[in-house]
C-alpha positions in Angstrom: -7.2 -5.5 12.9 -9.1 -6.2 9.9 -8.1 -4.6 6.5 -10.3 -3.7 3.5 -8.4 -2.8 0.3 -10.3 -1.1 -2.5 -10.0 1.4 -5.2 -8.3 -0.7 -7.9 -9.5 -0.6 -11.6 -8.7 -0.3 -15.1 -6.8 2.9 -16.3 -4.7 4.0 -19.2 -1.1 4.5 -19.0 -0.4 7.9 -17.4 -3.8 7.7 -15.4 -4.1 7.9 -11.7 -5.9 5.8 -9.1 -6.1 6.2 -5.5 -6.3 2.9 -3.3 -7.7 2.8 0.1 -7.0 0.6 3.1 -9.7 0.9 5.6 -9.2 -0.9 9.2 -11.7 -2.3 11.6 -11.5 -3.4 14.8 -8.2 -1.4 15.8 -6.9 2.2 15.4 -4.7 2.1 12.4 -2.4 4.8 13.4 -1.0 2.6 15.9 0.2 0.3 13.1 3.0 0.5 10.3 1.0 -0.1 7.1 2.7 -1.3 3.8 1.4 -1.8 0.4 2.6 -4.6 -1.6 1.6 -5.9 -5.2 1.9 -9.0 -7.0 1.5 -10.6 -10.5 0.8 -14.3 -11.2 4.1 -16.3 -11.0 5.7 -13.6 -9.0 6.7 -13.0 -5.4 4.7 -10.3 -3.8 6.7 -7.0 -4.1 7.0 -4.1 -1.8 5.7 -0.8 -3.0 5.4 1.8 -0.1 5.1 2.0 3.6 4.2 4.3 6.2 5.3 4.3 9.7 2.9 4.6 12.7 1.8 8.1 13.8 4.0 8.0 16.9 6.9 7.7 14.5 5.9 10.7 12.4 4.3 8.7 9.6 7.5 8.3 7.8 7.3 6.8 4.5 9.1 4.4 2.1 9.0 3.7 -1.3 10.6 1.4 -3.9 12.6 3.2 -6.4 10.4 2.6 -9.4 7.4 4.3 -7.9 9.1 7.3 -6.2 7.8 10.5 -7.7 4.6 8.8 -8.8 3.0 7.2 -5.7 2.1 8.7 -2.6 1.3 6.8 0.8 -0.7 8.6 3.3 -2.8 8.2 6.4 -6.2 9.8 7.4 -6.4 8.8 11.2 -9.8 10.4 11.4 -11.0 8.0 8.9 -8.9 5.1 10.1 -7.7 4.8 6.4 -4.3 4.5 4.6 -4.1 5.8 1.0 -2.0 4.8 -1.8 -2.4 7.7 -4.7 -0.8 6.5 -7.6 0.0 8.9 -10.8 1.6 8.5 -13.9 0.6 4.8 -14.1 2.7 2.5 -16.2 1.6 -0.9 -17.6 4.4 -2.6 -15.4 2.3 -1.2 -12.5 -0.4 -3.7 -13.4 -0.9 -6.2 -10.4 -3.2 -7.1 -7.4 -2.4 -4.6 -4.5 -2.4 -5.7 -1.0 -2.3 -3.8 2.0 -0.6 -5.2 5.4 -0.3 -3.9 8.8 2.4 -4.6 11.4 3.6 -3.5 14.6 7.0 -2.0 15.8 8.7 -2.5 12.4 12.2 -1.5 12.3 13.4 0.5 9.1 15.2 -2.7 7.6 12.1 -4.8 7.6 9.5 -2.5 6.1 10.0 -4.2 2.6 9.4 -7.7 3.8 6.1 -9.1 3.6 6.9 -11.6 6.5 7.3 -8.5 8.8 3.3 -7.7 8.7 0.9 -9.6 10.8 -2.4 -8.5 9.1 -3.4 -8.6 5.4 -6.2 -7.3 3.4 -7.7 -8.9 0.3 -6.0 -7.6 -2.8 -7.3 -5.3 -5.3 -6.6 -5.5 -9.1 -5.2 -2.7 -10.6 -4.9 -2.8 -14.5 -3.1 -0.3 -16.5 -3.5 -0.5 -20.4 -1.3 0.8 -23.0 
């Protein structure tokens, strides 16, 4: 499956952005999808994940984005979204989406659990 992330940009603190992860080649609903972010000099950090549709599209978030970010999928558009509200300066990073199959609950936060990655999209939050 090929993934294309988009929607990044520059926004002031408190603003919102919606990232998209569009897939081609395969039906995205069959995959577990994760969003990760990375800043220079640091490891890639898990942000959110959504289980495949056959597992009720259950969602997971890191604590720092709970209540601010929402991950969702639109199977008709073969796309997963990350709605980011109340953005903070510390949310600044390159955001990547990734797809994996048959992930177990304990593995959603590990980048190595995912088989396919899209290119990143830059999110910059200014103060």
